[in-house]
N, C-alpha and C positions, 0 to 999 in steps of 0.2 A: 504494500500500500504506500503510495507516494504523494507528497504534497510539494508543488513547485515552489521555487524561491529565486530571488535575484541577488542575494548577498554574496554569492560565491562560496558559501559554506553549505555542505550537505551533512546533516546530522542523522546518524543511524541509531534508532531506538530499539533496544532489545528488552523483552519482558522477563518477568520472574517466573518462579516455579508454578506450574499449572495455569499460567496465564496465556494470553495471546495479544494480538495487536488491538483488540477491542477492550482491553483492560482500561479502566477509567484514567489511571495515571499515564498510560501511553497516549490516549486521545487528548487529554488535557495538555500534556507537554507538547505534542505535535501541534495543537492549535496555537499555543503561545508562541512557539518558534516560527510557525508559518506567518503569524501576524507581524512578526519582526523581520520578515523577509527571507528567512532561511529555508532551504530545501530540506525536506524530511523524508527519510525512508523508515517506515515502521516494519520491523522484521519479525516474522513468526519463526520460532525454532522448529526443527523438523518434527512433523507429526502434530503440530499445533495449528489452530485456526483453520484457514482454507487448505492448509497442507495436511490436514488430518486424513489418515488412510493412505498417504502416498509414500511415506518413508519407511523402509524396513528397519533402519536403526532408530535409536531413541536419543533424546538430548539429556544432558546432565550438567553439573557444575563445572565440568572440565572440558567442554566441547569447544576449545579455542580454535580448532581446525575449521569448524563450521563458521565461526565469526570471521576467520581469515578468508574463507571462500567468498563470503558476502562482500568483504572489503576489496578483494581482488576483482570481483565483477563490477563493483562500483567504480573503482579507479580506472578500470579498462574503459568503462562507458563515459567517464567524466574525469580525465586525468588532471585537469586544471583546477578542480574544486579543492577546497579545504575539507578533508574528510574527518569528521568527528564522530565519536561513539558515546552513547549513554547506555549503561547497563544497569538495570534495576535488579537489586537483590541477587539472585542466582547469576544473572548475566553480568552483574558487577564483578563477581569473582572471575567469571570467564574472561572479561575484558582485561582484568589485571593479570591473569595468567598469560593471555596473548601477548601483552606488553612485556611481561617478565621473561617469557620464552623468546622474545625477539622475532616472532613469526611474521615474515614479510608477506603481503604489505601491511605494515602497521598503520593504525589511524594517526592522524596528525596530532590528535589530543583526545583525551577520554575523561568521562566522569563516571565513577562507580558509586551508585546510590545504595546505602545500607548493604554492602557486599558481605556475605558470610565467608570471610577470609580464612576462618578456622572452622571447617565443616564439622569436625567432631564436636567441638564446643557447641555449635549451633544446634546440632542434632540432639544433644542432651538437653540444652536449655529450652527447646521448643516443647519438650514433654513435661516440663515442670510447672506445677501450680496451675494458674489460669491459662498459661500458655498452651496447655493441653487442648484448649478449644481451637486455637489456631492449627495445631497439629492435626486434629481430627478433621477439620475443614480441608486442609491440604490432602489428607489421606483419602477423603471421600472423592475429591476431584481426581486424584491420581489413580485410585482404584477404578473409577468410571472410565478413565482414559485407557487403562489396560484392558478392560472388558471390551471397549470399542475396537482396540487393536486386534483382539482375538476375533471379533466379528468380521473385521476387514481382512482376516487371513494373514496378518503380519506376525502373529505369534502362534507357533504351531502347537505348543503344549499349553494346557490349562495351568495358570499360575494362581495358587491359592494364597490370598493375602487376607489375614484375619481382619474382621471388621474393626476391632479395637487395636490394630497394630500400631506400632510407633513408626516414625519416619526412618529410624535406623533399621527396623525390621524390614520395611519396604525396600530400602537400599540393599539389604542383604539378599532378599528374595528376588528382586527384580532389577534394580539399577545396575548392581555390580555384575551379575552373570550376563546381562544383556549387553554390557559395555566393556567386557574384557578385564574386569577386576576380580581379584580373588574373593573378596567379600566387601561389606560396607566400610570396614575399617581401612582396607587397602585403598578403596575409592577415595575416602576422606583424606588419607595421607598424601596420595598422589595428585589430588586436584585442589587442595587448599592453597590459596595464593600467598598466605601470610609469610611463610619462610622464604618466599621468592621476591618480595616487594623491593628489596634492595637492588635488584637487577634492572628495574624499570628506568628507561631513559626517555620514554615518551612523556610529554607534558600531561600530567594527570591530576585530577582532583578526586579525593575520596570524601564523600559526604555521608555522614552517619549521625545517629542520635544517641545521646547519652542514656535515654530510657528505652531504646529498642528492646523489646521483650525477649528476643532470642539471638540477637547479634550483639555481643558484648563489646562495646567500644574500648574496654580496657585491654583487649588483646593487642591493640596497637602499641602498648607499652613495650611489648616484646619485639616489635619490628624495628629494623634499622631503615628508616625511610630516606631515600636519596633526595637531593635538591629538586628533582623533577616531579616529586609527588607532594601535593599540598593536602593536608588532612584537616577537614572541617568537622568538628564534633558539635552539633547543635544540642543544647541542653535537653530539649524535648522535641518529640516528633514521631515517636513510636517507630513502626516499621513502614516506611514510605507514606506516613501520614502528614506530618508537618503542618498542622492547622495553626493559623495565627489570627488574632482578633482583628476585625475590620469593622469599626463602628459597633453596631449592635449585633453584627453577625460574625462569620468566620470566612477566611480565605485560605487557599492552599499556598502556603509560603514557598513550597518546593518549586512551583512553576517558575516564579521569578528568579529564584536562586539558580536554577539550572540555566535559564537564559543568560544571567549575569556571568556565570562561570564559562559557558560555552563561547560567549562573545569575547571573553578575555583570552581563552585558548586560541580562537580564530585570529585575534589581533597579534598574539605571540607568533603564530605561523606566518602571518603576512610580514611581520618585522624580520623574521629569520630568512625569508625567501629573498634572493637577489632580485633587484628591480629589473624588469625586462627592458631591452633596448639599451 
């Protein structure tokens, strides 16, 4: 799904776990960026949205090769654009992995929103206390997606996922074996971007909230962040919520923050590029 623009910047938006391009945060961000003149690509991960039923493989928190393929197609089609990436939640971790691995073509800049950079920590936290309600919601959608893949003939064997399973159990039973990992723990270890953040040279903003219920901002204390990575920890915002007072009502603070950071990244790229002629 594409929105045209005239600014010379193309922003690629990637959704979170169990989402697609119709998620409210995807549509809101696209509308704000389009109003400011930027071209927008809203990208479905394999098997999501209109691509449901078409892909034999599945997506997960480490599919940096898929994001690389989208950027390769985008750069081939519009080589003179500034190519930026916004990854929400799961896709934030994917974008950080892509940058840390140095997989060409890299974006010119990226913003990772509430990325679960320590997948093991996030998988435990999402099952604790009231967070269990988030987990059960995710599991309901993920289980439904697996059943649909079975009906589409993309999964040959029946995969039994208990109704009250945890996300870690789901990753043990489905994500890991379908994606070439030994088990969920192996998947988390190999796909967490936290220990790799020091390798990033791409201009990057990590935006997260101090009160995110299952992505602990404290994990960044363990990270050695390079000069190319700016960390913004907003005191409150939950997991991609970020509501702010606006008179008697509320507004989505995140939309304006993303536009601000993306325009800053685009300006950085323009300054770094040699003038033509």
